[in-house]
N, C-alpha and C positions, 0 to 999 in steps of 0.2 A: 504494500500500500504506500503510495507516494503522498506525502503531506506537503502542501505548498507553504513555504516560509512567508510569502507575501500575503497570505490570508490573515496574518496577525493584524494588519492595519484595519481590515474589515471587522475583526472581532473587537478591536479597540473602539471603533465607531459604534458597534452594537452596545458595548458597555456604557459609553457616554449617553447614548439614547435611552438606555435603561435607567440610568441615574436621573436623567431629565424627566422621565415618566414618573419616577418615584417622587420627584420634587414637586410636581404640579399640585397634587392633592394636599401636600403639606403647606404649600403657599396659601391655599384656600383657607386653611385653618386660621391663618393670621399670626401675627407676632405675639399675641396674648397667650397662646398655647405653649407652655413650657416644653412639652414633649415634641411638638412640631418644630420649635426653635432648635432643640437639641439635635433632632434628626437632620434638619436642614444644614446645620453647622457641620455635622459629620459627613453628609453627602458632599458638601463643598470640599472638605478635606480629602475625601476619596477621589474626587475629580482632579484635585491638584496633584495627587500622588501618581495619577496616570500620566505616562509620558508617551509621546508619539515617536520616540526614538526608533529609528529603523534597525532591523536585525541585519547585521553585516556578516557575510560569509565569504571567506577568501578561498579561491580555487587556485592552487599553485601546483606546478609540476614541470617536468622537462618538456622541451619542445617536441611536439608530436605525440604527447602522452595521451591525448584525448580529452583534455579539459573542455574545449569548446563543444565537443560532441556530447559530453555528459550534461553540460548546461542546456544544450538544445533538447536532449532527451528529457531532462527534468521539466522543461517548459513545454514539452510536447510540440516542439517546432522543429522542422527539418533543417532550416537554414537561417535561423535568427542570428546566430553567431557564425561567422564564416569559418569553414573548414576546408582543408585541401591537403591531400597526402604528399604533395610535391614540395610545398614550402610553408613557412610559418605565416599564417594570416593574421593572427592576433598577437604579434610580437611586442605589443605595448600594453601598458596597464589599461584595462577596460573596466569601466564601472557600469553596472546595470542596476536599475531600481524599478520598483513597481510603479506603473502608470495608473494614477487614480482616476483618470478620465474614463468614463463608462461608455462614451459614444463609440459605436462600431468603427467609424472611419478614423478614430484616433487611438486605435489599439496599441500602436507603437509610436514612439517619438524619439528623436535622437538629438543629442547635443555633442558637437565636436569642439574640443578645445585644443588649439595648437600652441606649442611652446614658442616663446620668443626666440628669434635668431641668436640673440646674445646669450640666452640660457643654453641653447643648443651648443654654441661655441664653447662656453664654459665647461659643459659636461664632456664635450669632445676632447678638450685640452686635458682635463683631469684624467680621462680614460687613457689617452695616449701617453701621458706622463707615467701612469701606473704600469702600462704595458712596457714602456721603455725601462722603467725601474726593474720590472720583472725580468726582462731580457738580460739586463745587466747582472742581476743576481744569478740567473741561470748560467750565464757565461762564466761567472766567477766560480760557480760550483762545478760546472762541467765544461772546462775549457776545450775539450775535444769536439764539442758541438759546433764551435765556430760562431757562436752568437755574439 
């Protein structure tokens, strides 16, 4: 049995609606009723304790291990996340979240964020310097390699 993680948001909404339904008759009693006032205060405390924080699940693994295929299978979609046996299609960090829009034409939406060229250059320089340092260390440890 597959349980959808994103169903939590729907349950939180049901919970809030339930608390609101409990609140309506207590408000009718008025501020003069001590019991109603007590329960209203506690309902408000319960509502404040509820958070809409998303459930975050990390999917990590080697290139070609099938992470995208597993996500597609869990969401019952054949090609939501691109897969290809020949090359890495999702070789960057990809964030997916539940789309609260219930309109059929808005089943999926996407946001693409590109990194700035300056950030890319900084990361590239750092990576190249690390590779150069690694090559130097390997060359010192294994001079026969000719690195």
